[in-house]
N, C-alpha and C positions, 0 to 999 in steps of 0.2 A: 504492500501500501502507500503511495507517494507520502511525504512528509509534508505538512502543512505548512507553506511557507509565507503566512499570513505576517504582513509586518507593520499592521497596524496597532499593533500593544505595544505600550511604554517597554517593556521589559520583554524581549526577544528571547527564546530558550536557545541553548547553543547551536542548535542544528538548522536554525531558521537564519535567513539573511536578507538584509533590507534590498530593495530593489533599486537600482541605479534609475537617475531622469533619464539618460539613452534609453534603459530598458522602456520605461512607461512610456516614453513617445515613440517607441517601435512597435509595441506593443498592440497598439489601439489602431493600428492601420491595415491597410487590405485586405480585409474582409468581405465577403461577399453578404448585400444586404440581405436581412431577414424576409420571408416570403411573406406579399401581401394578403396569399389566400386565409379566410380565416377556418380553422376547425370546422368537423360536422359536430352538433351537441352528442355530449355521450349518452348512452340509451338508458340510461338512470336518469338522466334530468328531467324527463317529462313527469314521471311518477314520483320524482321529489317535488316538486311542485305541489301536483296535491298532497302531499303528505305536508307540508309546510301549510297549507291549507286549513288543512282538517286542524294541527298543533295551534294553530294560533287561533283557531275559532275557541279554544277550549281556554283561554288566556286573552281575552279582548282588552284594547286599551294597556297592554305591557309590553313591555319591550322583553327581548327573549333573546338569549346571549348564549352561541354554541360554539365553543372553541374547537378547532381540531385538535390540539394537544401541540405542545414542544416536543424537539428533539430531546432526547437522552443520551447522555455519555455512555458510551459503552465499558470502555478502557480510556483514560487519558485524553486524547483529543478525537476519539473515534467514536462517533455513535451509533447505537442501534439502528437497523433499518424500520422508517419510520412505518407506522400505520395507523390512521386518521382513529379518532375517537366514533365508535359506533354510532352515538345520535347525529354528530355532524354528517359524517357521510351517508345517512339514511334520508336528510333533509338537506345536504348539498348535492348529491349524484355521485361524488367524489368519491374513488376508490384508489385501489394500488399504494401507492405510497405519497397521494396527494391530501392536504398541503400543509405541509408543517407551519405551527405557528401563525394559520388562517382563523378568522372567525367570521361566524355567519351571525348576521345579526336581522332579527325580525321586529323591525320598529312599524308600533302600531299607527295606523292611518283612521281616517272615517270608516275606511271601505274594506279595513281589516289589518292587513300587513303588508309592508314593502320590505321587501328581503335585498340585503344585501352582503356581499362579501368583501371581506377586508384581509386582502392578503400582500404577501411581498411579492411583485411582479419583478421579471428580469431586470437587470441594469443595462444602462448602454453599456457598448466596448469600451467606450472613454471615461467608463466608471471602474476605481481599482475593485472594485467587487466582482467584477468580470474576470481577474485574471488571482485576483488575493484573498479569494474568501471560501474557506475550503467546505462552508455549510452551504452557501448559497448562488457561490459564482458559478458560470459557466463552464468555463477550465475544469473546474472539480467537480459539479454532480449535474451537469449537462444542462441543455437550453430549458429555461424554464418560459411559462408563459407571460405575454403579456395582459394589459389591462384587458384589450379588446379579445384577444384571442382565449381567457378563462369565461369571460361573459360569451362567447361564443358555445364553448361548451359547456357550459352550465346553466345558460338561460338567465344568469341572477345578474343584477347589477356589482358592478365590483371597483372599488377604491384601494390605493395605497395602504399598508397595514399603520402607515403614521396618521392618517385620520381616525384610527378607533377609538384612543381616547376622546376626542372632541364628541364624538356620536353618543360615546357610552354616557358623559357628562349633559348632555342635552336635555333639558326640563328634567333632571335629575331628582328634583327635590318636588313631583309633581309627578311624574313616571314611574309606576314601578316595574323594579329591573329584576328577572329570575336567571341565572344561569348555569351552564353545567358546572357544580365546583370541582369536578376532581381531572377534567381534561386540561387546565393551562392553569398552574397557583400564578402565575404575574396576571393572568387575564383575569384571574376571581378577585387577586389581591385590589386591584384598580375598583371593581365593582363595590367590593365591602369598604373600602375607601370614599367612595361617593355616598352611600348606604350612611356611614357614619358621619359625613361632613353634614348630611340634611336630615340626618334623626332619625331614619329611617331603617338602622340596622335590622334585619329580620331575626326571630329566633324561634326555635322551637322545640315540641318535649313528645312524650310519648302518646301526649292527647290529642296535638296540634300541631303537625308535620310543619317544617318552615316552608316558605316559598321554595326553595332551592329544592327541597326535596319534593314538595309535590308538583314540580315540573320534571324531575327526575323521574316520579312514579309514569308523569303522563307518556313521558316520552319512553318509557319501557311498554306501556299498555298502548302506544300507539303501534305498537311490533306483534302484538298477541295472532291478529288474523293478518297475513299475506294479500297482497296483490299480486295481478296475475303475473308483472314482471318476476317480481321476488319468487312464484313459485316457477318460473322459467328460470332464474337463477341457481337455484336451490337443485331443478331439477338437474341444471348441468354440471354444478359441483358433485353429486351422484354421481352421475354418468362418467366423468372424469376419473373419479375415485375408483371406481368399479375396474378402469381402464389401468393406472394405478397398482391395484392388487393383484387384476393378473401378472402384471410386470416383477412384484414381489415375491410370485408364486414360482416364477422362470428363475427367481434369483436364490431358491431354496439349496440347493446342489453347491454353490458358492458359501452361502451363508455359515452353511455344515462344515464345509472344506476347510476356511479361513482361521476359524476360530473368531472369539465375539460376535454371534451372526448376529446377535439382535441390532448390535450398530449396522451390520449391511443390511438388515430387510429396514432399519430407518434410513439408512441415507439412500436404500434404491426409491422409497417412498416418497423422500422428501425431492430426491430427482424429476419425479414425473408432477409433483405438486409444484413444483416450481418450473416445469416447463409448460406443462397445461393449464396452471392458473397462474395466482399472483403468491400463493405460500402453502403452509400449509395451514389448517385451521386451529390448530393446536398443538402443543407437545405430541409427537406421535408414540402412543404405547406398542411396543415389542416384547411381548413377555412370553418369554418359552420355557417349557417346564412349571415347574415350582413358582414363576414370576408369576405367572399369568392369576395367583391369586391374592396378588398386592394389585388391590383396585386400579390407580395411577401409577403404575409402575411406569417411569421416564428416563431411567436412569440407563436400562437399553446398554448392560454390559456385558451381558451373561451368554452362553455360548446356545447353539442353536442345534440340538442332535436327534439325528432318527432315530422315532419311534416316540419323539413327543409331539405335544401338541403345543401350536404358537399362536399366543390371542394379540390379533392386529384390530388395533382401536385407531384409526386414524380418519383424515379426512381433507380433502384438499378445499382452499378459499379460492375462490375464482375472483379475477379482478375489482367485479364488484364486491369484495368481500363477503359474499354469502358463502357458507360453509358447508359439505357435510358432514356428518358426522356417523361413520359404519363401523359396527365392529364383524370380526370375523374369527372363530376359532378353529385353526387347519392343521390338520395331523403333517408335520413336515414332510413326512415319505411318502404321502398319499393316501393313505389309508387308517381308518378310525382302528383303533385295539376295541376288541368287546368290553371295557370297562368304560376307556374316553366314549364311545357310542353309548354307552346307557346313561353316561352323565349328559351328552349332547341334547339326545333326543327328549329327555327331560325338561332341559334348558326349549329346546324347540317348540314342546307341549304349552310350554307357559307363554312364550311368545304369540304363539297362534291363538291362544284363549285372551291375552292382553289384544292382540288386533281386534279381534270379534268384537269387543264393546267399543271400537275408536269411531265412533259413529256421534254428529250432533248430537247433541242435549246430553250423552252423558258425562255425570261427575268425573273429572278428571281423576281422584284419585280411584277409580273404578278400573281403571288402566292396570294400575300398581295392584290391585285386590284382586283382579283377572289372575295376574301372573302370580303372584306368593300363594295363591290358593291352590296351583297347581304343583307349585315347588314343596309345601308344605305337605302334600298327599304324597307326593313322590318319597321326601324324606324319611316320612312315617313307615310309609311301605317297605323304605329299604331298613328299618332298625332303628333310625337314627334320631327321632323325635321323640325326649321324655313324655310328650303330650300329645295329645290328637292333633290334627291340624284346624280345627275349628279354634280350638284354645290358642295355638299357635298363632294363629292371623289376628286374632283379638286381640284388644287394646292392653287385657291384661298379661298376654303371651309374649310373643316375638320371639319365639326358641330360636326359630328356621334363619334370622337374621343372621345366625354366628356362621352361615353359608351362603346368605345373600342379604348382604349389607346395606346394599343400596336402593333408591328410590328406583322404579322402570320406564319413569319416562322423564324428559323436560322438555320445553320450547327451543327450539330452533332454527335460525334465520343469520344476522348479519353479527351474530353473536352465538358461539357454539353453546352456549346455554343463556340462551336469548330470555329476554323480557323479563330479567332476574328482580328488578326493583319494581315490579308489580303489586298492587295488594295482594293481599295472601284471599280474601275472596274473589277473585280475578284469573288466581293463578291453583293455588294448589286446593281451594275449596271451589274452585271457580267448575265451570262444565265448558266443554270440548264447543268449538263453533266452526263450521265451513270458513275453510280457510287457515285454519290454524295448522301447524306443522309439529310435528313431536318427536321425539324417538320412540321406540318402545325397544327396552333392553335388557330383559333379564338374564342372571348368571346363575352360576353356582362355584361354589371355589373352598375345595376340600385342602388346606396346607398340609404340605409334608409333613409336618411338626404337630398334626391333628388327631390326638390318640383316642377320639371317639368314631374315628372315620375307620374300617375298613382298610386295610393294607393297599388293597388293589386299585385305592380312590385316591390314595393320597399322594399329593401332586398333580392333583390335576383341576384345572381351571378353566371354566368354559364362560364365554359371554356370546349374545348373539344381539347384534344391535339393528335395527331398520330403521329410516329416516321414511316418517308417515305421515300425508296429505290428507286432513279429515275433510270429506266431500257429501255432500246430500246422499251419494250412493254408498257410502261406506269409506273404508279405507283405502287410502291409494300408495301403494308404497316405491316409495322414491328411489328406493334403492333396491329395485326387482332385477339390476342387470349384474348381480352376484347371487350363486344359488346360496340357498338356507338349508336344504335336506343334507342327512348324512351319503344318502347314494350321488346327490345331483352333485355335491362338494367334492366327492371321488372321481366323479367323469369329469367335470371340471377341470380338475389337478391334473390327470392323465396326461393329455396332450401338454401340459402347460410343464411340467417336470421334465418329460420326456423330449421336447424340446433344447 
C-alpha cells in the first residue's frame, strides 16, 4: 500500500516529504477534461424517494438528519473499507462504498420535506486535495462525483458538506431536529450543541423514548415490509450466494488437503462475494466438525476433514447492500453418515414445520414455536429430554435449548439482522405481513464434550437456513437454488466434487 504523502499537517512523519513548488506547478497540467455526460440514475434512486416520502410523513414539520457515517481507522493511516449506515443507504439509494462523511437532510416544507445530500464533491485538479489527500484525493481513491453527477445518480439536490452546519442551524430554535445518532459522532455533536444552545436538548427514559430513539425505531420499522425493488435485490443476493456455495463445494478437496481448511472455505466464498457483489453481508461462518456447535464460529482456523460435516453460514451483499443469509450443513466427502443424516433430517423436519406457518397473519413467534416443537419431540424420542416435549417448549421448560439455543427467525434486508430497532409489538410479538422477508433457521448442536448425548452424535452440529418472502399465497423461498434434503444435497455435491 502506498504511503500517505499528505503534506498538509504541521508535523510530518519521517516517511513523508513536502511537495516542491515545481511539483505543485507540474502536477496540475496536462489532464483530459472530465466527461460532460451525466450518469444514469442508480436503480435504487426511485424506491428511495418513495421511502423518504413515507418517513417524512411520520415527522411533519421536523428536520430529519441521516449521516452516512465516518471513515474509521483500521490501523495507523489506513481506513477500513467504507460501508454507509443502513438508514442512509435505504433513503438515499447509495450503496457500495458511497459516501463517507455525507449527510442526507430532510428539510420540512409546507408540502412535506425537501431532501438535500450534503457531501464532499471531487476537488479541482488544481487543488492540493487532488494529489495529496489519501482519504479523498483522486490520485489516492479514484475519481469522485461532482455535485451535478451525484444529483443525477440519486435524484437528490446536492450541496457541499461545508454548507451542512448552516443548514442544521437554520431555525434551530423553532424546528425539531431528529438524527441517526450512532452514524457520525461529529454531526451528532453539532446537532446536540444546537439543541443545548436553544434549550431543546431531548431526553428519554423507559417510559418515553427520546426523539432520536423514536426516529431510529421509525427507520427500522420502515423496512419491516419490502418493496418490489428490495425483493428483487434480495433474490439476486440469494442467487449469487447459491453460486458461491457451489464453488465452495468444488474447493472442498483443497480445503481438506491444505490444512486450516475453514479459512480456505471462507476465502473462496469471500472471493465470489467481492466479485459477484459488494462484499460478504457478515463474517462468514465456516465451521467444520465440532466447531459447528459454536453458533457464531467466525475464527475459521480449523481443519476440514473427510467424514466431517461443515456448517457454512454465509451471504453475499449486493451493491445496493441487500444481503442473503443462508446456511447449509454439508458432508465434506459428499455423503452423510447415518448419524449425521439422522440429525439433519430432524432439523429439516423442523424447518419444514416452520415454513408451513409462514403466512400473512401468523404471529412471528409461531414460526419458532413450530420449529422447536419438532425438535423437542425428536430429542424426547432419542431419550435426551428429561421432560416431555410439551413441558420443554413451555415457558416453564426450555430444556431443549441445551441443543437449540437460538431463535428460528429474524428479519432480513439491508442489514442481515434487519429492523432490529423496531418495537417489540411489531417484531417479536408482531404478525407476519405480505412483503416481509425473514429467515427460517432451526438447528441442533451436540458438542463433543456433552456427556448427555450418545457418543455417535457428539460433535455433530446442523443448521439449515433459508430466506423467505411472505406472500399471500404462502412462503416463497428466495434461497431455493440450493438443495435442502440430504438426498438432494448428495446429488448436487457429487458432480461438483468430481470436477
